C-alpha positions in Angstrom: 38.1 -38.3 -50.9 40.2 -35.8 -52.9 39.2 -32.1 -53.0 38.3 -32.3 -56.7 35.9 -35.2 -56.0 34.4 -33.2 -53.1 33.8 -30.2 -55.4 32.2 -32.5 -58.0 29.9 -34.1 -55.5 29.1 -30.7 -54.0 28.0 -29.4 -57.4 25.8 -32.5 -57.9 24.2 -32.2 -54.5 23.5 -28.5 -54.7 22.0 -28.8 -58.2 19.8 -31.6 -57.1 18.5 -30.3 -53.8 19.1 -26.5 -53.6 19.2 -25.1 -57.1 15.9 -23.1 -56.7 17.1 -21.8 -53.3 20.3 -20.6 -54.9 18.4 -18.9 -57.6 16.2 -17.1 -55.0 19.3 -16.2 -52.9 21.0 -14.7 -55.9 18.0 -12.7 -56.9 17.4 -11.4 -53.3 21.0 -10.6 -52.6 21.3 -13.1 -49.7 24.8 -13.9 -48.5 24.2 -17.5 -47.2 22.2 -20.7 -47.7 21.1 -23.0 -44.9 21.7 -26.7 -45.8 19.9 -29.6 -44.1 22.6 -32.1 -43.0 20.2 -35.0 -43.3 19.8 -34.4 -47.0 23.5 -34.4 -47.5 23.8 -37.6 -45.5 21.1 -39.2 -47.7 22.8 -38.0 -50.9 26.4 -39.1 -49.9 27.2 -40.5 -46.4 30.9 -40.3 -47.1 30.8 -36.6 -47.9 28.5 -36.0 -44.8 31.1 -37.8 -42.6 33.9 -35.7 -44.0 31.8 -32.6 -43.1 31.7 -33.7 -39.5 35.3 -34.7 -39.2 37.1 -32.2 -41.6 34.6 -29.3 -41.7 36.9 -26.6 -42.9 38.2 -28.5 -45.9 34.8 -29.9 -46.8 32.9 -26.6 -46.5 35.6 -24.8 -48.5 35.2 -27.4 -51.3 31.4 -27.1 -51.3 31.6 -23.3 -51.5 34.1 -23.7 -54.3 31.4 -25.9 -56.0 29.1 -22.8 -56.0 31.2 -21.2 -58.7 30.3 -24.0 -61.1 26.6 -23.5 -60.7 25.0 -21.1 -63.1 22.3 -18.8 -61.5 20.6 -15.7 -63.1 22.5 -13.3 -60.8 26.0 -14.2 -59.7 26.4 -15.1 -56.1 28.7 -12.8 -54.0 32.3 -14.0 -53.5 31.8 -14.5 -49.8 28.5 -16.5 -50.1 28.4 -19.1 -47.4 26.9 -22.5 -46.9 25.5 -23.0 -43.4 24.6 -26.5 -42.0 21.9 -27.4 -39.6 20.1 -30.5 -38.3 23.3 -32.4 -37.4 23.1 -35.8 -35.8 22.5 -36.0 -32.0 26.0 -37.5 -31.5 27.4 -34.1 -32.4 25.4 -32.2 -29.7 28.1 -31.8 -27.0 27.7 -30.4 -23.5 30.0 -27.4 -23.1 31.8 -29.0 -20.0 32.5 -32.2 -22.0 34.4 -30.5 -24.9 37.9 -31.8 -25.0 41.0 -31.7 -27.2 39.7 -34.6 -29.3 36.9 -32.3 -30.6 39.3 -29.7 -32.0 38.8 -29.2 -35.7 35.4 -31.1 -35.7 31.9 -29.8 -36.4 29.9 -29.6 -33.1 26.5 -28.5 -31.9 26.4 -26.5 -28.6 23.3 -25.3 -26.8 23.5 -22.4 -24.3 22.4 -19.0 -23.1 24.3 -15.9 -24.2 26.1 -14.5 -21.1 28.4 -11.8 -22.7 28.7 -10.2 -26.1 31.0 -7.8 -27.8 29.9 -5.1 -30.2 30.0 -6.0 -34.0 33.3 -4.7 -35.4 35.1 -5.0 -38.7 38.0 -7.4 -38.9 40.7 -7.9 -41.5 40.0 -11.0 -43.7 42.8 -10.5 -46.1 45.7 -8.1 -46.0 47.6 -7.0 -49.1 51.3 -6.1 -48.7 53.8 -4.5 -51.1 57.4 -5.7 -51.3 59.9 -2.8 -50.8 62.4 -4.6 -53.1 60.4 -5.5 -56.2 57.1 -3.7 -55.7 55.1 -7.0 -55.9 51.8 -7.2 -54.1 51.2 -10.2 -51.9 47.8 -11.2 -50.5 47.9 -12.9 -47.0 44.8 -14.5 -45.5 44.6 -13.4 -41.8 43.7 -16.2 -39.3 45.5 -14.9 -36.2 44.3 -12.2 -33.7 47.1 -9.9 -35.0 47.9 -9.0 -38.6 50.6 -11.3 -40.0 52.8 -10.0 -43.0 54.1 -12.5 -45.6 57.1 -14.6 -44.7 58.9 -13.9 -48.0 58.5 -12.5 -51.5 59.1 -14.3 -54.7 62.2 -12.1 -55.2 63.7 -13.4 -52.0 63.0 -10.4 -49.7 61.8 -11.4 -46.1 61.2 -8.0 -44.4 59.9 -4.5 -44.7 56.6 -5.4 -46.3 54.1 -2.5 -46.4 50.4 -2.9 -45.8 48.7 -1.2 -48.8 45.1 -2.7 -48.7 42.8 -5.0 -46.8 39.5 -6.8 -47.2 37.2 -6.6 -44.2 34.2 -8.5 -42.7 32.0 -7.9 -39.6 32.7 -10.0 -36.6 31.5 -10.5 -33.0 32.5 -12.5 -30.0 29.9 -13.9 -27.6 30.1 -16.2 -24.5 27.4 -18.8 -24.0 26.9 -20.8 -20.8 25.1 -24.1 -20.2 21.3 -24.0 -19.9 19.3 -24.8 -16.8 18.4 -28.4 -17.4 21.9 -29.8 -17.3 23.4 -27.6 -14.5 21.4 -28.5 -11.4 23.6 -28.0 -8.5 26.6 -27.3 -10.7 28.4 -24.2 -11.9 27.5 -23.8 -15.5 30.4 -24.0 -17.9 30.9 -21.5 -20.7 32.6 -21.2 -24.1 33.4 -18.4 -26.5 31.7 -18.3 -29.9 33.0 -16.4 -32.9 30.4 -14.9 -35.3 31.3 -13.3 -38.6 29.8 -12.1 -41.9 26.1 -12.6 -42.2 25.9 -14.0 -38.7 26.3 -10.4 -37.4 23.4 -8.8 -39.3 21.1 -6.6 -37.1 18.6 -9.4 -37.0 21.2 -11.9 -35.9 22.7 -9.4 -33.4 19.3 -9.3 -31.6 19.2 -13.1 -31.5 22.7 -13.3 -30.0 22.4 -10.5 -27.4 22.8 -11.6 -23.7 19.9 -13.4 -22.2 18.9 -15.3 -25.5 19.2 -19.0 -25.7 20.7 -20.3 -28.9 22.0 -23.4 -30.6 25.4 -23.0 -32.4 26.8 -25.3 -35.1 30.5 -24.6 -35.4 34.1 -25.7 -35.7 36.0 -26.0 -32.5 39.3 -24.1 -32.7 42.2 -23.2 -30.4 43.4 -19.7 -29.6 46.9 -19.0 -28.2 46.9 -17.8 -24.7 49.5 -15.3 -23.5 50.9 -15.1 -19.9 52.9 -12.0 -19.2 53.6 -11.5 -22.9 54.7 -15.0 -23.5 52.7 -17.7 -25.3 51.4 -20.3 -22.8 51.3 -24.0 -23.5 47.7 -24.0 -22.4 45.3 -23.1 -25.3 42.0 -21.2 -25.2 39.2 -22.9 -27.2 36.4 -21.3 -29.1 33.7 -22.3 -31.5 33.7 -20.6 -34.9 30.0 -20.5 -35.7 28.7 -21.9 -39.0 25.0 -21.8 -38.2 23.1 -20.2 -35.3 19.4 -20.7 -34.4 17.3 -19.4 -31.6 16.0 -21.9 -29.1 12.5 -21.2 -27.6 13.2 -19.9 -24.1 9.9 -21.1 -22.6 9.3 -24.4 -21.0 9.1 -26.5 -24.2 12.4 -28.1 -23.4 10.8 -30.2 -20.7 9.7 -33.5 -22.2 6.0 -34.3 -21.5 5.0 -37.8 -22.5 1.4 -38.8 -23.4 1.2 -40.5 -20.0 2.3 -37.3 -18.3 -0.3 -35.3 -20.3 -3.1 -37.7 -19.2 -2.1 -37.4 -15.6 -1.9 -33.6 -15.8 -5.4 -33.3 -17.3 -6.8 -35.6 -14.6 -5.1 -33.7 -11.8 -6.4 -30.4 -13.2 -9.9 -31.7 -12.8 -9.4 -32.5 -9.1 -11.4 -30.0 -7.0 -8.6 -30.2 -4.4 -5.8 -29.4 -6.9 -4.9 -26.1 -5.2 -4.5 -27.6 -1.8 -2.5 -30.5 -3.2 -0.2 -28.2 -5.1 0.4 -26.1 -1.9 1.1 -29.3 0.0 3.6 -30.3 -2.6 5.6 -27.0 -2.4 8.2 -27.2 0.4 6.3 -29.8 2.6 9.3 -29.7 4.9 8.4 -26.1 5.9 5.4 -26.0 8.3 2.4 -23.8 7.4 2.7 -20.6 5.3 -0.2 -21.8 3.1 -1.0 -18.3 1.8 2.7 -17.6 0.9 3.0 -21.0 -0.8 -0.2 -20.5 -2.8 1.1 -17.1 -4.0 4.4 -18.6 -5.0 2.6 -21.3 -7.0 0.6 -18.6 -8.9 3.8 -16.8 -9.5 5.3 -19.9 -11.2 2.2 -20.4 -13.4 2.2 -16.7 -14.2 -0.4 -14.3 -15.7 -0.8 -13.3 -19.3 1.0 -10.4 -21.1 -1.5 -8.0 -22.7 -0.7 -5.7 -25.6 -3.1 -2.8 -26.0 -4.1 -1.3 -29.3 -1.7 1.6 -28.8 1.2 -0.8 -28.3 1.3 -0.5 -24.5 2.3 -3.7 -22.8 0.8 -4.9 -19.5 3.0 -7.4 -17.9 1.9 -10.9 -16.9 4.8 -11.5 -14.5 3.9 -11.7 -10.9 6.3 -10.0 -8.4 6.4 -11.1 -4.8 8.2 -9.7 -1.7 8.7 -11.8 1.4 9.9 -10.0 4.6 11.0 -12.7 7.1 12.1 -13.0 10.7 15.4 -14.9 11.2 15.2 -18.7 10.6 11.6 -18.4 9.4 12.3 -20.4 6.2 12.3 -17.5 3.7 15.5 -18.4 1.9 14.7 -22.1 1.8 11.4 -21.3 0.1 13.1 -19.1 -2.5 15.7 -21.6 -3.3 13.1 -24.3 -3.8 11.2 -22.2 -6.3 14.3 -21.6 -8.4 15.0 -25.4 -8.5 11.5 -26.0 -9.9 11.8 -23.3 -12.6 13.8 -23.6 -15.8 16.4 -20.7 -16.2 15.5 -19.5 -12.7 18.3 -17.8 -10.8 18.9 -17.4 -7.0 21.2 -14.6 -5.9 21.8 -12.8 -2.7 21.8 -9.0 -2.5 25.0 -9.0 -0.4 26.8 -11.2 -2.9 25.8 -9.4 -6.1 28.9 -7.6 -7.6 30.5 -7.0 -11.0 27.7 -7.6 -13.5 25.1 -7.1 -10.8 21.5 -8.2 -11.0 20.6 -6.7 -14.4 23.3 -6.0 -16.9 26.4 -3.9 -17.3 29.2 -3.0 -19.7 32.7 -4.2 -18.9 36.0 -4.0 -20.6 37.5 -7.3 -21.9 40.6 -6.8 -24.1 41.9 -10.3 -23.8 39.4 -12.3 -25.8 36.2 -10.4 -26.6 37.9 -7.1 -27.4 36.9 -3.7 -26.0 33.7 -3.0 -24.2 31.4 -6.0 -23.7 27.8 -6.3 -22.7 27.5 -8.7 -19.7 24.1 -10.0 -18.6 23.2 -10.3 -14.9 20.8 -12.7 -13.1 17.6 -10.9 -14.1 18.4 -11.0 -17.8 19.7 -14.6 -17.6 16.3 -15.6 -16.0 14.3 -14.1 -18.8 10.8 -15.7 -18.9 11.4 -17.4 -15.6 11.9 -16.3 -12.0 14.8 -14.5 -10.3 14.9 -15.0 -6.6 16.8 -12.2 -4.8 17.6 -12.8 -1.2 18.8 -9.9 1.0 16.9 -7.7 -1.4 17.4 -4.6 0.8 21.2 -4.9 0.3 21.3 -4.6 -3.5 23.2 -1.6 -4.9 21.5 1.7 -6.0 22.4 1.2 -9.7 20.7 -2.2 -9.7 17.6 -0.8 -8.0 17.1 1.8 -10.8 17.5 -0.9 -13.5 15.3 -3.3 -11.6 12.4 -0.8 -11.6 12.5 -0.7 -15.4 12.7 -4.5 -15.6 9.8 -5.1 -13.2 7.6 -2.7 -15.0 8.5 -3.0 -18.7 10.2 -6.4 -19.0 13.4 -4.9 -20.5 16.6 -3.4 -19.3 18.3 -0.6 -21.3 22.0 0.0 -21.3 23.9 3.1 -22.6 27.5 3.0 -21.7 30.8 3.4 -23.5 30.1 2.4 -27.1 27.2 0.2 -26.3 23.5 1.1 -26.4 21.2 -1.9 -26.1 17.9 -3.1 -24.7 17.8 -6.6 -23.2 14.8 -8.8 -22.6 14.0 -9.2 -18.9 10.4 -10.6 -18.7 11.3 -12.0 -15.4 9.2 -12.5 -12.3 11.0 -11.2 -9.2 10.8 -13.1 -5.9 12.5 -10.9 -3.3 13.4 -11.7 0.3 14.4 -9.1 2.8 15.2 -8.8 6.5 13.8 -6.0 8.7 16.3 -3.5 9.9 15.3 -4.0 13.5 15.8 -7.8 13.2 12.2 -8.7 13.4 9.1 -7.5 11.5 6.8 -5.1 13.4 3.3 -4.7 12.0 2.9 -1.4 13.8 5.8 0.3 12.0 5.4 1.3 8.4 7.5 -0.8 6.0 9.7 2.0 4.8 11.0 2.3 8.3 11.8 -1.4 8.4 13.3 -1.9 4.9 16.0 0.1 3.1 14.1 -0.2 -0.2 12.7 2.7 -2.3 9.0 3.2 -2.3 9.0 3.2 -6.1 10.5 -0.3 -6.1 8.2 -1.5 -3.4 5.2 -0.4 -5.4 6.2 -2.8 -8.2 5.4 -5.9 -6.1 2.0 -7.5 -6.6 2.0 -9.2 -3.2 4.0 -8.7 0.0 4.1 -11.1 2.9 5.6 -11.1 6.3 6.8 -14.4 7.7 6.9 -13.8 11.5 8.3 -16.0 14.2 5.8 -15.4 17.1 6.2 -17.7 20.2 3.1 -19.9 20.6 3.3 -23.1 22.7 0.9 -25.1 20.6 2.2 -24.0 17.2 5.8 -24.3 18.4 5.2 -27.9 19.3 3.6 -28.6 15.9 6.6 -27.0 14.1 9.1 -29.0 16.2 7.3 -32.3 15.5 7.1 -31.4 11.8 10.9 -30.7 11.6 11.6 -34.0 13.3 9.4 -35.9 10.9 10.9 -34.1 7.9 14.6 -34.1 8.7 15.0 -37.3 10.7 12.1 -39.8 10.4 11.1 -38.8 6.8 7.5 -39.9 7.3 4.9 -39.9 4.5 3.4 -36.7 5.8 6.4 -34.7 4.9 6.7 -36.0 1.3 5.2 -33.9 -1.5 1.9 -35.1 -2.8 3.1 -34.3 -6.3 6.8 -35.0 -6.9 8.9 -32.0 -7.9 9.8 -33.4 -11.4 6.1 -33.9 -12.3 5.1 -30.5 -10.7 7.6 -28.9 -13.1 6.0 -30.7 -16.1 2.5 -29.6 -14.8 3.6 -26.0 -14.7 5.4 -26.2 -18.1 2.2 -27.7 -19.7 0.0 -25.0 -18.3 2.3 -22.1 -19.2 2.8 -23.4 -22.8 -0.8 -24.3 -23.6 -3.2 -22.3 -21.5 -3.9 -18.6 -22.1 -7.0 -17.7 -20.2 -9.4 -14.8 -20.9 -11.2 -12.9 -18.2 -14.9 -13.8 -18.0 -17.6 -11.1 -17.4 -18.4 -12.7 -14.0 -14.7 -12.7 -12.9 -14.2 -9.2 -14.2 -17.3 -8.0 -12.2 -16.1 -9.6 -9.0 -12.6 -7.9 -9.3 -14.2 -4.6 -10.2 -16.6 -4.7 -7.3 -13.8 -5.4 -4.8 -11.7 -2.6 -6.2 -14.6 -0.1 -6.1 -15.7 -1.2 -2.6 -12.1 -0.6 -1.3 -11.9 2.8 -3.1 -15.2 3.9 -1.4 -13.5 3.8 1.9 -11.2 6.6 0.8 -11.8 10.3 0.9 -9.9 13.5 0.6 -8.5 13.1 4.1 -8.7 9.4 4.3 -6.0 6.8 3.3 -6.2 5.3 -0.2 -6.7 1.5 0.3 -6.0 0.3 -3.2 -4.8 1.6 -6.6 -4.8 0.5 -10.2 -1.5 -1.3 -9.6 -3.4 -3.7 -7.3 -6.3 -3.9 -9.7 -4.0 -5.2 -12.5 -2.2 -7.5 -10.0 -5.6 -9.1 -9.2 -6.2 -9.9 -12.9 -2.7 -11.4 -13.2 -3.3 -13.6 -10.1 -6.7 -14.7 -11.3 -5.2 -15.6 -14.7 -2.6 -17.7 -13.0 -5.3 -19.4 -10.9 -7.1 -20.4 -14.1 -4.0 -21.9 -15.5 -3.8 -24.3 -12.5 -6.9 -26.0 -13.7 -6.0 -25.6 -17.4 -9.0 -23.4 -18.0 -9.3 -21.0 -21.0 -11.6 -18.7 -19.0 -10.9 -17.0 -15.7 -13.9 -17.8 -13.4 -15.4 -16.1 -10.3 -13.5 -18.7 -8.2 -10.2 -17.5 -9.6 -11.1 -13.9 -9.0 -12.0 -14.7 -5.3 -8.7 -16.6 -4.8 -6.8 -13.5 -6.1 -8.8 -11.2 -3.8 -8.1 -13.4 -0.8 -4.4 -13.3 -1.4 -4.5 -9.5 -1.9 -6.4 -9.1 1.3 -3.8 -11.2 3.1 -1.0 -9.0 1.7 -2.8 -5.8 2.6 -3.6 -7.0 6.1 0.1 -7.5 6.8 1.5 -4.3 5.2 -1.3 -1.9 4.4 -3.4 -1.9 7.6 -3.0 1.3 9.7 -3.7 0.2 13.3 -4.3 3.8 14.6 -6.9 4.7 11.9 -8.2 1.1 11.6 -8.1 1.4 7.8 -6.2 0.0 4.8 -3.7 2.4 3.4 -1.8 1.4 0.2 0.8 4.1 0.8 1.8 2.3 4.0 2.2 -1.0 2.1 4.3 0.6 -0.6 6.6 2.5 1.7 5.2 6.0 1.0 4.0 8.5 3.6 0.6 7.4 4.9 -2.5 9.5 5.0 -2.3 9.8 8.8 1.3 10.9 8.5 0.5 13.4 5.8 -2.2 14.8 8.1 0.4 15.3 10.9 2.8 17.0 8.6 0.1 19.4 7.4 -0.7 20.1 11.1 3.0 21.0 11.8 3.2 23.2 8.6 0.0 25.0 9.6 1.5 25.7 13.0 4.7 27.1 11.5 2.6 29.3 9.2 0.5 30.6 12.1 3.5 31.4 14.3 5.3 33.0 11.4 2.4 35.4 10.9 2.4 36.3 14.7 6.1 36.3 15.5 7.9 37.0 12.2 10.3 34.9 10.2 12.2 33.3 13.1 10.1 31.2 15.5 11.1 29.1 18.5 11.2 25.4 17.9 9.8 24.8 21.4 6.7 26.9 20.6 6.0 24.7 17.6 6.3 21.5 19.7 4.1 22.9 22.5 1.3 23.9 20.0 1.6 20.6 18.1 1.2 18.6 21.4 -1.9 20.5 22.2 -3.4 19.4 18.9 -2.8 15.7 19.6 0.7 15.0 18.3 3.5 13.4 20.4 6.8 15.2 20.9 8.9 12.5 19.1 6.5 12.8 16.1 7.0 16.5 15.9 10.8 16.2 16.2 10.7 13.6 13.4 8.5 15.8 11.2 10.7 18.9 11.7 13.8 16.9 10.8 12.1 15.6 7.6 11.1 19.2 6.7 14.7 20.3 7.2 15.9 17.4 5.0 13.4 18.3 2.2 14.4 22.0 2.4 11.0 23.3 3.5 12.5 24.8 6.7 15.9 25.6 8.2 17.5 26.7 11.5 19.0 30.2 11.2 20.4 29.5 14.7 20.0 26.8 17.4 16.5 26.4 18.7 14.9 28.7 16.0 13.0 27.7 12.9 12.5 29.7 9.7 10.2 28.7 6.7 11.9 28.7 3.3 
């Protein structure tokens, strides 16, 4: 088909199907029009085929056709036609893109990994000939500005750049989504966005962490090695059309038969125990931990208050495990069940880190680039972080923001951005001393800030305690699971269907708290608070109160209920009690202390510090500014403190700047 015929058919097609849209676009000052490919295919299959095989030539001709269509207000010169709804045969997996696809119109699905800032680029450069003064316009298609090869007068050099036409452009990198990369390293490709695909609204859609579908022309880009052009080419997709892809679980196909089975299972009174038995059946026991992980996968509901405040629905869980207790295996299994979920190790996180960072990429993206980490890439899913106590300090600060607000803010170099991170955190950590000790506060066993610890809804300790009867059960279970593969070690609900079950519940069920459930949670909260006093430990705070509601909502989703019942509330309370028993129970006082669970100084420890401070005050009044350290220790021991406790408190007071040693063995209050 000749270009003139393409233009003629383009005019006919646009007048028949899109005239009113063009009128609206011209009146509203729009810069592009989205065209449904199926309409073009129905109108003229030959023209539609040409669009797929020779997109640059065909799109150019159809945009030329716009000039022959009269509309009330003239369309801008750079008005673009953008095509969507291409045939499935054009949806190519990133890793399957080859040389045969160059110059063709493709559809690629992926998650934005990196993105440059929007910057102006030269579309057309105007040069002046030094010999005759003629002006020559040169369209710029390379990465560097190219002058004209020759002038009409015969001159071939010395051309002076006198003017240029600009447009906005942005480079992004997208990687393959979860459902096609199981057990594989996801492939990635660069995408070039320009003109109206870089508006503020489109910029938000193409920031790191978002999942998008791109219709574009595959092109090659020269690659340079040590200043010389390499024979190997870099490929990229020049975007024609970009649409957001829903990042929730809707990608999972649920057939009518699946839906029927899901609804039947939800009515089963033993559904919770069946789900627990289906999660890592090869790992013996740990029913409470597995139940908590299931509720984390189903998730609570995000609530927006009238003043705009958001209360998260993501459930965060911390697992502290003895060596070889199965912690890492559990975490990896959860990420295999969840779309977009990521598993990382704190010791292996580098470069981008967990959250996001800004890096310099001059080769392809140009300048400073926003690079998304695991937590952003797992937006609306789960990020499992093993060796949680080993993550860097910068990531810890950003992680606090993500766990509380569901966003990560970046302000570095020329980039200021806020990225979505509505991600549930499943963290695993190893105690400093090798094994978890319930008699030692958690802050002395984990190198994790108390602020970060307080963000976790539930904390569990997986302990390896020798017990002849239980050890025999575990040994038999491992033999059955690893070697004999008996029916008892197979999941009651197969992983593929469990994923569909969770997807169905998350997408369609949004439970509300019933009066009865609210009352049960309130009574538990108030009863726990009654145990506290001015000098007593605080057993529970509003953080745990909100966590109970999230857990109860997730429990209701399991049975596809629109209302949170008393049963859901009690299930949440039982899990909270199990968590508090392991981390918040002070053996000496015999009471729950939430400060102990969240890594802060406990009420009993605060009382001991006050005792030492009172002693220092008393001795200062009697003896003057300088008081002997031994006198402080002797007096503290007479009031029930142990010598090592006093030494520890004095060291902490020195570290905090409350006291100092003017000379060895002497203490002075600041």
